[in-house]
GUBAPA-746177 format. One record per residue (C-alpha): residue number from 1; residue in one letter; x, y, z. Coordinates in steps of 0.1 Angstrom, whole numbers. Example, Ala and Ser with C-alpha at 12.3 -4.5 7.8 and 13.67 -1.06 7.14 Angstrom:
2
(1 "a" (123 -45 78))
(2 "s" (137 -11 71))
This chain:
555
(1 "m" (-170 152 -258))
(2 "t" (-177 135 -295))
(3 "a" (-198 158 -322))
(4 "e" (-232 137 -313))
(5 "a" (-225 147 -275))
(6 "s" (-214 183 -285))
(7 "q" (-252 188 -307))
(8 "d" (-266 171 -277))
(9 "p" (-289 200 -258))
(10 "t" (-296 173 -227))
(11 "a" (-259 163 -226))
(12 "n" (-244 197 -223))
(13 "e" (-267 209 -197))
(14 "d" (-258 176 -180))
(15 "d" (-222 190 -183))
(16 "q" (-233 229 -169))
(17 "a" (-246 213 -141))
(18 "a" (-218 188 -137))
(19 "r" (-193 216 -140))
(20 "e" (-217 243 -113))
(21 "q" (-218 216 -88))
(22 "w" (-177 213 -91))
(23 "e" (-173 250 -88))
(24 "n" (-191 253 -54))
(25 "a" (-173 219 -43))
(26 "y" (-139 237 -51))
(27 "a" (-153 271 -35))
(28 "a" (-163 255 -7))
(29 "q" (-125 244 4))
(30 "t" (-93 258 20))
(31 "l" (-67 263 -9))
(32 "r" (-30 261 2))
(33 "d" (-11 292 3))
(34 "a" (5 294 -30))
(35 "d" (7 309 -62))
(36 "f" (-11 290 -86))
(37 "e" (9 302 -117))
(38 "t" (35 290 -141))
(39 "m" (73 297 -132))
(40 "s" (67 330 -156))
(41 "g" (39 343 -135))
(42 "v" (10 335 -161))
(43 "p" (-18 325 -138))
(44 "v" (-32 289 -145))
(45 "d" (-68 272 -139))
(46 "p" (-75 249 -113))
(47 "l" (-91 226 -144))
(48 "y" (-95 226 -179))
(49 "g" (-116 205 -201))
(50 "e" (-151 190 -197))
(51 "g" (-164 164 -173))
(52 "p" (-165 143 -156))
(53 "y" (-151 164 -131))
(54 "p" (-127 156 -97))
(55 "g" (-148 145 -67))
(56 "q" (-174 134 -86))
(57 "y" (-187 101 -97))
(58 "p" (-168 80 -105))
(59 "f" (-138 99 -101))
(60 "t" (-116 98 -130))
(61 "r" (-99 129 -130))
(62 "g" (-97 127 -88))
(63 "v" (-113 121 -58))
(64 "y" (-115 155 -43))
(65 "p" (-128 183 -60))
(66 "t" (-95 204 -55))
(67 "m" (-68 176 -52))
(68 "y" (-31 191 -45))
(69 "r" (-43 230 -46))
(70 "s" (-58 223 -13))
(71 "r" (-33 196 2))
(72 "l" (2 184 -16))
(73 "w" (1 138 -15))
(74 "t" (16 126 17))
(75 "m" (53 122 20))
(76 "r" (56 90 38))
(77 "m" (90 76 33))
(78 "f" (94 40 41))
(79 "a" (122 33 71))
(80 "g" (130 1 88))
(81 "f" (161 -19 95))
(82 "g" (184 -32 125))
(83 "t" (166 -26 164))
(84 "a" (136 -5 169))
(85 "e" (159 23 181))
(86 "d" (179 20 148))
(87 "t" (150 23 132))
(88 "n" (129 52 150))
(89 "g" (164 76 147))
(90 "r" (158 72 108))
(91 "f" (116 83 120))
(92 "k" (126 112 134))
(93 "e" (156 122 102))
(94 "l" (127 119 77))
(95 "l" (102 140 94))
(96 "r" (128 167 104))
(97 "a" (139 168 63))
(98 "g" (102 176 57))
(99 "g" (88 138 56))
(100 "t" (43 142 65))
(101 "g" (42 107 75))
(102 "l" (56 74 86))
(103 "s" (59 38 69))
(104 "t" (76 11 85))
(105 "a" (91 -17 71))
(106 "f" (97 -53 94))
(107 "d" (122 -76 86))
(108 "m" (117 -108 72))
(109 "p" (112 -128 109))
(110 "t" (89 -103 119))
(111 "l" (69 -106 83))
(112 "m" (67 -145 85))
(113 "g" (55 -146 123))
(114 "r" (90 -156 138))
(115 "d" (104 -144 168))
(116 "s" (144 -130 164))
(117 "d" (150 -163 184))
(118 "s" (137 -189 157))
(119 "e" (159 -210 139))
(120 "w" (140 -201 110))
(121 "a" (155 -160 115))
(122 "l" (192 -170 115))
(123 "g" (217 -147 101))
(124 "e" (180 -123 93))
(125 "v" (171 -101 124))
(126 "g" (169 -68 109))
(127 "r" (186 -74 76))
(128 "a" (154 -59 57))
(129 "g" (140 -44 78))
(130 "v" (136 -36 117))
(131 "a" (130 -66 144))
(132 "i" (97 -67 165))
(133 "d" (95 -97 186))
(134 "t" (76 -81 215))
(135 "l" (52 -47 227))
(136 "s" (89 -35 242))
(137 "d" (104 -33 206))
(138 "m" (69 -12 195))
(139 "e" (75 14 221))
(140 "d" (108 17 211))
(141 "l" (104 20 177))
(142 "f" (77 45 181))
(143 "a" (93 66 211))
(144 "d" (87 105 211))
(145 "i" (67 101 181))
(146 "d" (34 118 187))
(147 "l" (13 88 176))
(148 "g" (-16 108 177))
(149 "g" (-3 135 154))
(150 "v" (15 116 125))
(151 "s" (-5 93 99))
(152 "t" (17 61 104))
(153 "s" (16 30 76))
(154 "m" (28 -7 79))
(155 "t" (38 -28 56))
(156 "i" (29 -63 71))
(157 "n" (4 -94 61))
(158 "g" (5 -127 79))
(159 "p" (15 -113 115))
(160 "a" (-9 -81 106))
(161 "p" (-33 -82 133))
(162 "i" (-10 -86 162))
(163 "i" (13 -56 148))
(164 "m" (-18 -38 151))
(165 "a" (-25 -45 186))
(166 "m" (10 -40 198))
(167 "y" (8 -2 179))
(168 "i" (-28 -2 197))
(169 "a" (-13 -12 230))
(170 "v" (11 17 225))
(171 "a" (-11 43 217))
(172 "e" (-27 34 250))
(173 "k" (2 35 270))
(174 "t" (12 72 261))
(175 "g" (-26 82 265))
(176 "v" (-35 83 225))
(177 "e" (-72 73 219))
(178 "r" (-81 45 198))
(179 "s" (-98 71 176))
(180 "k" (-70 98 169))
(181 "l" (-50 68 155))
(182 "a" (-43 75 117))
(183 "g" (-26 54 93))
(184 "t" (-25 22 76))
(185 "i" (-19 -18 75))
(186 "q" (-13 -28 47))
(187 "n" (-30 -71 58))
(188 "d" (-39 -80 21))
(189 "i" (-30 -117 20))
(190 "f" (-43 -124 -11))
(191 "k" (-17 -108 -31))
(192 "e" (5 -130 -6))
(193 "y" (-7 -161 -22))
(194 "q" (-8 -146 -56))
(195 "a" (32 -129 -52))
(196 "q" (49 -124 -24))
(197 "k" (49 -153 -3))
(198 "e" (47 -142 30))
(199 "y" (18 -158 46))
(200 "i" (9 -183 73))
(201 "y" (-22 -193 79))
(202 "p" (-41 -208 49))
(203 "p" (-67 -181 30))
(204 "r" (-97 -186 44))
(205 "p" (-92 -180 85))
(206 "s" (-65 -153 71))
(207 "v" (-98 -133 56))
(208 "r" (-115 -140 87))
(209 "l" (-91 -121 106))
(210 "i" (-90 -92 78))
(211 "t" (-127 -89 86))
(212 "d" (-121 -90 120))
(213 "m" (-97 -62 117))
(214 "m" (-124 -48 96))
(215 "k" (-153 -49 120))
(216 "y" (-128 -37 149))
(217 "t" (-115 -4 129))
(218 "s" (-149 7 116))
(219 "a" (-166 6 152))
(220 "e" (-130 22 174))
(221 "m" (-110 39 143))
(222 "p" (-124 58 123))
(223 "k" (-97 75 110))
(224 "w" (-77 38 106))
(225 "h" (-75 19 69))
(226 "p" (-73 -16 77))
(227 "v" (-64 -32 44))
(228 "s" (-43 -13 22))
(229 "i" (-52 -37 -9))
(230 "s" (-22 -39 -25))
(231 "g" (-9 -42 -63))
(232 "y" (29 -33 -58))
(233 "h" (39 -66 -51))
(234 "i" (19 -85 -82))
(235 "r" (38 -55 -99))
(236 "e" (76 -60 -87))
(237 "a" (67 -102 -93))
(238 "g" (63 -95 -132))
(239 "s" (26 -88 -138))
(240 "t" (19 -63 -166))
(241 "a" (-1 -28 -155))
(242 "a" (-32 -42 -165))
(243 "q" (-27 -74 -146))
(244 "e" (-19 -54 -115))
(245 "l" (-52 -31 -117))
(246 "a" (-76 -58 -121))
(247 "f" (-57 -83 -94))
(248 "t" (-54 -55 -70))
(249 "l" (-86 -45 -74))
(250 "a" (-103 -79 -79))
(251 "n" (-88 -85 -43))
(252 "g" (-104 -57 -31))
(253 "f" (-137 -67 -45))
(254 "a" (-132 -99 -27))
(255 "y" (-124 -83 7))
(256 "v" (-158 -66 1))
(257 "e" (-174 -100 1))
(258 "a" (-162 -114 27))
(259 "a" (-170 -81 50))
(260 "i" (-208 -84 40))
(261 "a" (-209 -121 46))
(262 "a" (-195 -112 76))
(263 "g" (-226 -89 88))
(264 "l" (-211 -55 80))
(265 "d" (-227 -33 55))
(266 "v" (-209 -20 28))
(267 "d" (-207 17 37))
(268 "d" (-198 6 73))
(269 "f" (-162 -4 65))
(270 "a" (-155 7 23))
(271 "p" (-150 42 32))
(272 "r" (-111 32 50))
(273 "l" (-105 8 26))
(274 "s" (-73 21 7))
(275 "f" (-48 8 -24))
(276 "f" (-12 8 -30))
(277 "f" (1 5 -63))
(278 "n" (34 4 -82))
(279 "s" (45 38 -106))
(280 "h" (68 21 -130))
(281 "l" (84 35 -161))
(282 "d" (61 33 -187))
(283 "f" (52 65 -182))
(284 "f" (15 71 -198))
(285 "e" (7 37 -196))
(286 "e" (9 44 -155))
(287 "i" (-7 76 -153))
(288 "g" (-38 55 -176))
(289 "k" (-41 27 -147))
(290 "f" (-43 52 -117))
(291 "r" (-72 72 -135))
(292 "a" (-91 34 -144))
(293 "a" (-80 23 -111))
(294 "r" (-106 50 -98))
(295 "r" (-135 51 -125))
(296 "i" (-133 10 -119))
(297 "w" (-138 12 -82))
(298 "a" (-162 41 -84))
(299 "k" (-188 14 -108))
(300 "w" (-181 -16 -92))
(301 "m" (-189 -5 -57))
(302 "k" (-221 15 -64))
(303 "e" (-234 -10 -91))
(304 "r" (-225 -42 -78))
(305 "y" (-222 -38 -39))
(306 "g" (-247 -15 -35))
(307 "a" (-226 13 -20))
(308 "k" (-248 43 -12))
(309 "n" (-220 63 9))
(310 "e" (-195 79 -24))
(311 "k" (-163 78 5))
(312 "s" (-171 39 -2))
(313 "m" (-165 44 -39))
(314 "l" (-135 64 -36))
(315 "c" (-102 45 -46))
(316 "r" (-77 62 -25))
(317 "f" (-43 46 -26))
(318 "h" (-6 52 -17))
(319 "t" (16 49 -47))
(320 "q" (60 34 -48))
(321 "t" (80 39 -74))
(322 "a" (91 6 -89))
(323 "g" (118 -12 -65))
(324 "v" (122 -37 -94))
(325 "s" (129 -9 -119))
(326 "l" (163 -1 -102))
(327 "t" (194 -13 -113))
(328 "a" (227 -22 -95))
(329 "q" (249 -14 -124))
(330 "q" (253 28 -125))
(331 "p" (229 31 -93))
(332 "e" (229 68 -101))
(333 "n" (205 61 -128))
(334 "n" (182 52 -108))
(335 "i" (177 87 -92))
(336 "a" (164 99 -128))
(337 "r" (138 67 -133))
(338 "v" (125 76 -98))
(339 "a" (120 111 -108))
(340 "i" (100 99 -139))
(341 "q" (77 71 -114))
(342 "a" (69 102 -90))
(343 "l" (61 122 -116))
(344 "a" (36 99 -128))
(345 "g" (22 91 -97))
(346 "a" (16 129 -89))
(347 "l" (-2 131 -126))
(348 "g" (-24 101 -118))
(349 "g" (-32 121 -86))
(350 "t" (-22 101 -55))
(351 "q" (-28 103 -22))
(352 "s" (5 97 -10))
(353 "l" (39 86 -23))
(354 "h" (72 69 -16))
(355 "t" (104 71 -36))
(356 "d" (126 46 -39))
(357 "a" (168 51 -27))
(358 "y" (189 50 -58))
(359 "d" (208 26 -36))
(360 "e" (183 -2 -25))
(361 "a" (189 -28 -55))
(362 "m" (219 -33 -34))
(363 "a" (211 -28 4))
(364 "l" (184 -8 21))
(365 "p" (190 27 15))
(366 "t" (216 47 38))
(367 "e" (205 80 51))
(368 "k" (216 101 23))
(369 "s" (205 79 -5))
(370 "a" (168 81 17))
(371 "r" (172 118 18))
(372 "v" (177 122 -22))
(373 "a" (145 99 -29))
(374 "l" (128 125 -3))
(375 "r" (140 148 -21))
(376 "t" (130 137 -55))
(377 "q" (92 140 -44))
(378 "q" (94 169 -29))
(379 "i" (109 184 -64))
(380 "v" (80 169 -80))
(381 "a" (54 189 -55))
(382 "h" (76 223 -54))
(383 "e" (95 229 -89))
(384 "t" (72 216 -117))
(385 "g" (44 233 -114))
(386 "v" (19 199 -119))
(387 "t" (1 207 -85))
(388 "n" (-12 239 -97))
(389 "v" (-36 221 -124))
(390 "i" (-60 189 -114))
(391 "d" (-53 165 -136))
(392 "p" (-33 183 -163))
(393 "l" (-37 155 -187))
(394 "g" (-73 148 -185))
(395 "g" (-84 152 -219))
(396 "a" (-55 145 -240))
(397 "p" (-66 116 -265))
(398 "y" (-37 95 -260))
(399 "v" (-44 94 -222))
(400 "e" (-76 90 -221))
(401 "w" (-75 59 -247))
(402 "m" (-51 46 -220))
(403 "t" (-76 47 -191))
(404 "d" (-100 32 -210))
(405 "e" (-77 4 -222))
(406 "m" (-63 -2 -189))
(407 "e" (-103 -7 -180))
(408 "r" (-110 -27 -208))
(409 "r" (-84 -54 -201))
(410 "a" (-91 -53 -166))
(411 "e" (-125 -58 -172))
(412 "e" (-118 -89 -192))
(413 "i" (-97 -105 -165))
(414 "f" (-130 -96 -141))
(415 "e" (-152 -118 -164))
(416 "h" (-128 -144 -160))
(417 "l" (-127 -144 -119))
(418 "d" (-166 -143 -119))
(419 "a" (-169 -174 -140))
(420 "m" (-141 -193 -120))
(421 "g" (-163 -183 -90))
(422 "n" (-198 -191 -99))
(423 "g" (-202 -154 -100))
(424 "s" (-185 -143 -66))
(425 "i" (-153 -126 -73))
(426 "l" (-145 -138 -38))
(427 "e" (-145 -175 -48))
(428 "g" (-128 -164 -82))
(429 "v" (-97 -154 -59))
(430 "y" (-95 -185 -40))
(431 "e" (-99 -208 -69))
(432 "g" (-74 -185 -87))
(433 "i" (-52 -192 -58))
(434 "e" (-61 -228 -55))
(435 "n" (-54 -236 -97))
(436 "g" (-23 -216 -100))
(437 "y" (-44 -189 -123))
(438 "f" (-23 -160 -107))
(439 "v" (10 -173 -101))
(440 "g" (10 -185 -137))
(441 "e" (0 -156 -153))
(442 "i" (24 -132 -137))
(443 "a" (56 -156 -145))
(444 "d" (42 -157 -182))
(445 "a" (41 -119 -181))
(446 "s" (75 -116 -167))
(447 "y" (93 -143 -186))
(448 "r" (78 -125 -213))
(449 "f" (96 -93 -203))
(450 "e" (126 -106 -199))
(451 "r" (131 -120 -231))
(452 "g" (128 -91 -242))
(453 "v" (155 -75 -223))
(454 "n" (175 -103 -232))
(455 "a" (168 -100 -268))
(456 "g" (183 -63 -269))
(457 "r" (148 -52 -275))
(458 "r" (138 -35 -245))
(459 "i" (167 -15 -234))
(460 "i" (179 -13 -198))
(461 "v" (203 18 -197))
(462 "g" (235 8 -180))
(463 "v" (223 -34 -179))
(464 "n" (219 -41 -222))
(465 "e" (232 -11 -233))
(466 "f" (255 23 -226))
(467 "t" (272 -2 -202))
(468 "e" (305 20 -204))
(469 "g" (318 41 -174))
(470 "d" (327 31 -139))
(471 "d" (301 26 -120))
(472 "g" (326 38 -91))
(473 "e" (322 25 -45))
(474 "q" (291 29 -31))
(475 "n" (289 37 4))
(476 "l" (267 10 16))
(477 "l" (240 5 48))
(478 "k" (256 -27 68))
(479 "i" (239 -44 93))
(480 "d" (262 -61 108))
(481 "a" (258 -94 137))
(482 "e" (260 -75 164))
(483 "t" (222 -61 159))
(484 "e" (214 -98 157))
(485 "d" (229 -103 192))
(486 "y" (217 -76 205))
(487 "q" (183 -83 196))
(488 "l" (183 -113 207))
(489 "k" (197 -104 242))
(490 "r" (169 -80 248))
(491 "l" (142 -107 237))
(492 "e" (155 -128 263))
(493 "t" (155 -98 288))
(494 "v" (116 -96 278))
(495 "k" (107 -131 286))
(496 "q" (125 -131 319))
(497 "a" (109 -99 331))
(498 "r" (74 -107 322))
(499 "d" (48 -127 338))
(500 "s" (48 -165 326))
(501 "a" (12 -175 340))
(502 "a" (-2 -140 320))
(503 "v" (12 -152 290))
(504 "d" (-3 -186 290))
(505 "v" (-35 -171 302))
(506 "a" (-36 -146 273))
(507 "l" (-24 -171 247))
(508 "a" (-52 -195 257))
(509 "r" (-75 -172 253))
(510 "v" (-65 -167 217))
(511 "t" (-67 -202 209))
(512 "a" (-103 -201 222))
(513 "d" (-112 -172 207))
(514 "a" (-94 -185 172))
(515 "q" (-120 -216 178))
(516 "d" (-151 -199 178))
(517 "p" (-154 -176 143))
(518 "t" (-186 -154 155))
(519 "v" (-155 -139 183))
(520 "n" (-135 -109 173))
(521 "m" (-98 -115 173))
(522 "m" (-87 -82 181))
(523 "p" (-94 -79 218))
(524 "a" (-78 -109 227))
(525 "l" (-45 -99 207))
(526 "i" (-46 -68 222))
(527 "d" (-48 -82 250))
(528 "a" (-20 -109 247))
(529 "v" (6 -86 229))
(530 "k" (2 -60 264))
(531 "t" (19 -94 288))
(532 "m" (48 -94 265))
(533 "a" (37 -124 246))
(534 "t" (60 -122 213))
(535 "e" (47 -120 179))
(536 "e" (58 -157 175))
(537 "e" (37 -172 200))
(538 "v" (6 -151 195))
(539 "v" (13 -169 160))
(540 "m" (14 -204 173))
(541 "a" (-13 -199 194))
(542 "m" (-36 -195 160))
(543 "e" (-20 -218 141))
(544 "s" (-26 -247 165))
(545 "v" (-63 -237 152))
(546 "f" (-60 -223 116))
(547 "g" (-31 -245 104))
(548 "t" (-5 -237 77))
(549 "y" (-6 -228 46))
(550 "v" (23 -247 18))
(551 "e" (14 -238 -17))
(552 "q" (11 -264 -44))
(553 "a" (33 -271 -74))
(554 "i" (12 -265 -109))
(555 "v" (23 -287 -134))
């Protein structure tokens, strides 16, 4: 608090009222069965410093009044390789090891909306994630896992509505009501054009599919987050922390504007929006970024988009440690990197966390390295004491300055996008995709960073300094050609056994619904996958209407 504020009795009264409100909210919550004290037995208070208080607008100090005193973040480990049966086994191992949520990685053909027997898929089946071609694969992926009792995250974008349809169909087959399904599907297409490049259709029809999913889940699936607005891939492509923050939240604002334009009330869908951020190595910059994200989102949702429900103002986010920071040289050093990044995520107030395995710079993680990654965040949660106090760095001058600076830099970018869109962030994002603004900004930031590394002004331990020592032989996970052969035979078996006439009818309906922008696509997609229509067949049924996106070269 400034000296002027401390002399203002009104400010003091307001802070006292806010403090009492927070104390009452805190007292109403159930706390974890834990000793909130230091290792030496010194009791610690839940919160130190003055307002704004956690669980109160603008939520700089946390989205909930008790934060980790009531519940730790979801420990969600990313898994996906080979066949659905392979990944199902890894899911079960992670749950046995103490994981509290599932996070699914799909292989490149699945991410691009292509079947395993496509000529585009040759050599890629099951390599970078699990291969999913039909509902039969999705059933095997979640076999013997209670979808009503576990939170599931799925990293998929262009074909997201098709994968979502398969997940819903699996739940129905196993007797789980849609209303009980909890989790998140990434479904963030803007960042694909900006950074990751796994798109299928042009931006506008892609956004139509996203708003259809938002409408559908708002009505049918109250526990499901239909869009995880993702800055992670923007950062992995080379952006700065401020660019990651600004581009991510701008994409979020764009989805809000698209949903409102589609006839949804902001408070009907905004509480189910979530975010996905990167946790990189500049420790305090990352913490400031996370705190600023909450504050910016709350202000914009309330002041610009007229949200009245506080849940619409909550920036709840998943965090993953920075894969781009991992090195193939001296890979054990990555354990230390991941631990520091995980600690930043915890101190920044994340709602769920994925920690990268130390061997991921070279291959998909082995069962052992995935377990070490999970244990890393368990150590942060249970041994460091950082979960005993809410926002323990709040009030620290450097952290507060960094939070303000991240907000300031982000607002400059919002102003630019708003101007490009003539008062619309949505149109500004479309324009920024078409004119190469996002791609250019990320490329410039990446180039500046790499120049620093090459000049030796940025030290990467084991890469451009401290390189002595034997890295040793690594036991890496290898996906052999037999996996692809197995998946191709499995897909052929499903095609032979299905009712081809029923598939044709279902696909014709998908195409017809795609032609009518007033029709929600989700019911037709669910019915199509139930006939064992393949992912690529459904993609093509919509592609015939929407077309495909080809990125323009920026000179």
